[in-house]
Steps between C-alpha positions, in 0.01 A plus 500: 500500500187487283351828382265631773254631240434142395336424836226739385478310169430180689241668724324645193497156337339344807241780503437432130435132577258591778302774329520452125547124473287403805751227572444268794690544825673169425630630164607835643693337784669252266600771250635719781716214625617418148613859440686505833660168403616642165635817662715282723632328186581845362696595811688168493600566139596866533194643326402841638179557302227325306623704205826304513334159462566330165375175347832340602415578862157346454658179369739496798203553733321201343813286530528583870137409558550157347825449692306573820249232388195724486197325358389587149182658636704734726740590219211578267335724758819693572557564130134602454527738796812670364359506147189682628712739708725593210196541272359744758830694510491535120147636526620747761791595270763386748638237262503459125535119473356202684796264531274235654276488192715233334563297813387140461212400724535133599198283431298420807516148633194314377368329811152369544316682776451305820133439576270284713271241349129551555481217755789661695308829514197305630711341775631845597154652525354198681768536769368850591163425662543684832299811575745705709564852360851416372379176344220684317747764385757248372240305306367822345850603398577174326155485338554850358855424383374192318157632401635819340863409422629803687860594563581507871551880483154539348347283768658692789379835356132400471253713692144426608361721224692300234272201553166499321292208625205589274689393188780296663802709400797679656653823377876459465776757462771306316852566371555847360178607675304309239144448619284194440187330631535126563224243577572305818237223492250367753749325731713814538188714550375268775839491671530882483151550635567270797832671569358853482192423713656265758876546491600846386272679750676318785847573366403866456399528866849396605654787305548862607375660180250437225631385163341445163735213412320174439746261659620580853763358733424388856554855624241645268747657260551444125650162408838521323612301196753314715228400744288359218794290384552372855129421538498296180813305602344409836168398343673279245696329778181450702332343198793250486586593144867412461576790266607859532229737383530876446214744427627516142464123474131547583484758218669243270237244607219743419625551143589136442161370613313755289691402185476127571123536526463680169549872567661695216840662542381858438242478780758360742731786402232754600424321827867489596556864404785420260594779261630263233353171381851351484517521882186289528624239254721343768179339628429313176666191642260216574487277805557128471135434586377740235743352245370150570135609481548669164681194364239251628209704368637585159742234377317232293708217647508621859 
């Protein structure tokens, strides 16, 4: 049986993530699950307290993760979660040593982000020409995802007051409650204006209560992240694009197209709301078309 007092340690750590660190709901949920996962490992190996955990146990924990064929990204996150938790316990004077501090974090798999080419985005938008409320909404959603490079969570949380048509921007609350203003462009502004004036008002009438959320479902309530994913999948299928596209792929497309057309990396970092430039550097790949254009325009024998 694990020490009951340690349940309070975990609760205090979660509160610390929420209040002091301003961590996202996604991070808090993942870290909570990772701690529960490690506590089960402790029970399985006869450890009654976090105080009893040694570096040997950490190595055994890592070995078990690899035996269970967890991906490197998942392993790295679990180690990071426990490292943060033990660091917190040292700060609270519950422990004197962070046994996870020396644990090896596996390198992340270097995979190029999946994105749509500019002509594929054009095909997608051209397929959404209807003027029914849901059609106007769906086009506005995809225009905003692409025009501002938003995360799906950021898109679903937008309110009417977050949109400033006078300067063509949206106010975004990002990861860690980090705020930013992002330009959305003329196409997204037009799509949003049509949706708000001709589509949203009709969707709102079908609901039982008023809501400040920008994007609504067919019952007049706030649109969830899952619904946005489903909407995008259906619209891609309707456009006859034989690829799977997620909202994050649209975000990848936003960054890729900016860089391919000459935007600097630091600006793209700010637009995406990345804390570190190294996160943005994954987009420094170039498309085959861009590679060919650069070669043809700059090589003396091209």
